[in-house]
C-alpha positions in Angstrom: 125.9 -3.7 143.0 127.9 -2.2 146.9 126.8 -2.4 150.4 124.7 0.7 150.7 125.7 0.7 154.6 128.8 2.6 152.5 126.6 5.5 152.3 123.6 4.9 154.4 126.3 4.8 158.1 124.5 3.2 160.5 124.2 5.3 164.0 127.1 5.2 165.9 129.7 6.0 162.9 131.2 3.5 160.5 130.6 3.7 156.2 129.5 7.0 154.9 131.3 8.5 151.4 130.0 6.9 148.2 127.7 8.8 145.4 124.9 6.7 144.4 122.6 7.4 142.0 118.9 8.6 142.6 115.8 8.2 141.2 112.7 10.2 142.3 108.9 9.5 141.8 107.0 12.4 141.4 103.8 10.6 140.2 101.7 7.5 141.6 102.5 4.9 140.2 104.3 1.5 138.6 107.9 1.3 138.5 110.1 -2.1 138.1 113.4 -2.2 139.7 115.2 -3.9 137.2 115.1 -1.2 135.0 117.4 0.6 137.1 119.8 -2.2 137.1 118.5 -4.0 140.5 118.5 -7.0 141.1 117.9 -10.2 143.5 119.6 -9.2 147.1 120.5 -6.0 146.3 120.3 -3.6 148.9 118.6 -0.1 148.3 118.4 3.4 149.5 114.7 4.9 150.7 113.1 8.2 151.2 109.5 8.3 151.4 107.8 11.2 152.3 104.2 12.3 152.9 101.8 15.4 151.8 102.0 17.9 153.8 99.0 19.4 155.5 97.7 23.2 154.8 98.0 25.6 157.0 94.9 27.7 158.6 94.1 30.6 160.9 91.4 30.7 163.7 90.7 33.2 166.6 93.5 35.4 166.2 96.5 32.6 166.2 97.9 31.2 162.8 99.8 27.8 162.6 102.0 26.5 160.2 100.8 22.7 158.7 102.9 20.2 160.1 105.3 19.3 157.0 104.9 14.8 156.0 106.2 12.5 158.1 109.5 10.9 155.9 110.4 7.0 155.8 114.0 6.9 155.3 116.5 3.8 155.6 117.5 0.7 153.7 116.3 -2.5 152.9 117.0 -5.9 151.0 115.5 -6.4 147.7 113.9 -9.7 147.7 113.2 -11.2 144.4 113.0 -7.8 142.2 110.2 -7.0 140.6 107.1 -3.5 140.2 106.6 -2.2 142.9 103.5 0.4 143.1 104.0 3.8 144.5 101.3 5.8 145.9 102.7 9.9 146.0 99.9 12.1 147.7 99.5 15.0 146.6 99.4 18.6 149.0 96.4 20.3 150.1 94.7 23.0 152.1 93.6 20.4 154.9 95.6 17.0 156.5 98.6 15.7 155.0 98.1 11.9 153.2 100.5 9.4 153.3 103.1 8.5 150.7 103.1 4.2 150.3 105.2 2.5 148.7 104.8 -1.5 148.6 105.9 -4.9 146.4 108.2 -5.7 144.0 110.2 -7.8 146.3 110.3 -5.0 149.3 110.6 -6.8 153.0 107.8 -5.0 154.1 105.3 -2.0 152.8 106.1 1.5 153.4 103.4 4.1 154.6 104.6 7.7 156.1 100.7 8.0 157.8 98.7 11.6 157.6 100.6 14.4 158.6 97.9 16.3 161.4 98.0 20.0 162.5 99.3 18.6 165.8 101.7 16.6 163.8 102.2 13.0 164.6 98.7 10.2 165.3 99.3 7.3 167.1 96.1 6.5 166.2 97.0 5.4 162.8 97.9 2.0 162.9 99.4 1.6 159.2 102.3 3.8 159.7 105.6 2.1 159.0 108.0 2.0 162.2 110.6 4.4 161.7 108.7 7.7 159.9 109.3 10.1 161.1 107.5 14.3 161.8 110.4 16.8 162.4 108.7 18.8 160.6 105.4 21.0 163.3 103.8 23.8 161.7 104.8 27.5 162.8 102.9 29.2 165.3 102.1 32.6 165.5 99.5 34.2 168.7 98.4 38.0 167.6 96.9 38.7 170.7 100.0 36.9 172.8 102.5 37.8 170.7 103.9 34.5 171.2 105.4 32.7 168.3 107.9 29.3 167.4 109.5 28.5 164.6 108.7 25.5 161.9 110.4 22.2 162.4 113.7 21.8 160.6 112.5 18.1 159.0 115.0 16.1 157.3 117.6 17.0 154.4 115.2 19.5 153.1 111.8 17.2 153.3 109.1 18.1 155.3 109.9 20.9 156.7 106.8 22.6 158.6 105.2 25.4 157.1 105.3 29.5 158.5 103.1 30.7 160.6 103.3 34.0 158.9 104.2 37.2 160.5 106.0 35.1 163.3 109.1 34.2 162.8 109.8 36.2 159.5 111.3 32.4 157.2 108.2 32.6 155.3 110.6 33.0 152.0 112.1 29.3 152.9 109.9 27.5 155.2 106.7 29.2 154.3 106.7 28.3 149.9 105.6 24.7 149.6 107.7 23.6 146.7 106.0 20.5 144.8 106.9 17.2 146.2 108.6 18.2 149.6 106.0 17.5 151.9 106.3 21.1 153.3 103.5 22.9 155.1 101.6 25.3 154.1 102.1 28.8 155.4 99.0 29.7 157.2 96.0 29.8 155.3 95.4 34.0 154.7 99.0 33.3 152.0 98.9 32.0 148.8 100.7 29.2 150.1 98.3 27.5 152.5 98.4 24.6 150.9 100.8 21.9 152.3 102.9 20.5 149.6 103.1 17.0 147.4 105.2 14.0 148.5 107.7 12.3 147.3 110.0 8.5 147.0 113.2 8.8 146.3 115.1 5.6 145.8 119.1 5.6 146.1 121.2 2.9 144.2 125.1 2.3 142.7 
């Protein structure tokens, strides 16, 4: 197997340009990594995405839901075996963590919960390196103040739109399944956050 630093370059440059296979895990369950041809000592890329929070309205203020946390990086497998994946469903309340464990991973990966105010440092199980880049949009009708939702990472974990502030709901507000996007404010049909996903990159 190739060194995945060729595909996931370290900060500051180097590597890049290769084409990887992908395996998407969209429902909770188990996966034997050896069925993908992953062997002891191989390096794989992972993107682990938690579920987005639902949008909501309160006292003239609309808030889009925060996108789910995203952990992205490479790991070296010890003894390749069966991983256990927890893929959270989206909903109208807080988001939920995506978790990947076992199978020779050097550590468990847990994205933590997407709250209305974004990252919560009180979550002890969150894996270092998890990023909340998709704060939900904000709109206050009486103050005529609005903020666009956060961009997320590589199309995942995007914040939900606080419609009608920043009329980008066709893209940011739609809670596509397995994207970890936050929901639009709860007066819309897309108030629920989107479910999470785990993507394995390998060669």
